[in-house]
C-alpha positions as CSV (number, residue, x, y, z in Angstrom):
1,M,141.4,104.5,130.6
2,K,141.5,108.5,129.5
3,P,144.6,110.4,130.7
4,I,141.9,113.3,131.8
5,Y,140.6,110.6,134.5
6,L,144.0,111.0,136.2
7,L,142.8,114.3,137.3
8,G,140.2,112.9,139.6
9,A,143.0,111.2,141.8
10,I,144.8,114.9,143.0
11,P,141.5,115.5,145.1
12,F,142.5,112.0,146.8
13,I,146.0,112.4,147.6
14,G,145.5,115.9,148.5
15,I,143.1,115.0,151.4
16,V,144.6,111.7,152.5
17,G,148.4,112.6,152.4
18,G,148.0,116.3,152.9
19,S,145.6,115.3,155.9
20,V,149.2,113.5,157.3
21,F,151.0,117.1,157.5
22,A,147.3,119.0,158.5
23,S,146.7,117.3,161.3
24,K,150.2,118.6,163.0
25,V,148.7,122.1,162.8
26,D,147.4,123.6,165.5
27,A,146.0,126.9,163.9
28,I,142.4,128.1,163.4
29,V,141.0,129.3,159.9
30,L,137.9,130.8,159.3
31,G,136.9,129.9,162.6
32,M,137.8,126.0,162.0
33,P,140.6,123.8,162.8
34,F,143.2,123.6,159.9
35,L,142.2,119.9,159.4
36,M,138.6,120.7,158.9
37,F,139.7,124.0,156.9
38,W,141.9,121.8,154.5
39,H,139.1,119.2,154.3
40,V,136.7,122.0,152.7
41,I,139.5,123.3,150.4
42,W,139.9,120.0,148.8
43,L,136.1,119.6,148.5
44,G,135.8,123.2,146.3
45,I,139.4,121.8,144.3
46,A,137.8,118.3,143.6
47,S,134.6,120.1,142.4
48,V,136.9,122.5,139.9
49,L,138.5,119.0,139.3
50,M,135.3,117.0,138.2
51,L,134.0,120.1,136.2
52,I,137.0,120.1,133.9
53,I,136.8,115.9,133.6
54,Y,133.2,116.3,132.5
55,K,134.1,119.0,130.1
56,F,136.9,117.4,128.7
57,D,135.9,113.8,128.5
58,P,134.6,113.0,124.5
59,A,132.0,111.0,126.0
60,N,129.9,114.2,127.0
61,E,130.0,115.8,123.7
62,E,126.0,116.2,122.6
63,E,125.2,115.0,118.8
64,Q,125.3,117.5,116.2
65,E,122.4,117.0,114.1
């Protein structure tokens, strides 16, 4: 397994691990309960991390002719 793939574990840890703490907050952020806001933010972070994994994975390089 390539070390770059370990970036894929960060969103899992952020969503699952952070949900334990975020569920105790009773704030409203951008009209959403904080737990929903937490998940939306991590969805964006996960998308950026998957883009980074895609760009740096050598298996995705195009052949040079």
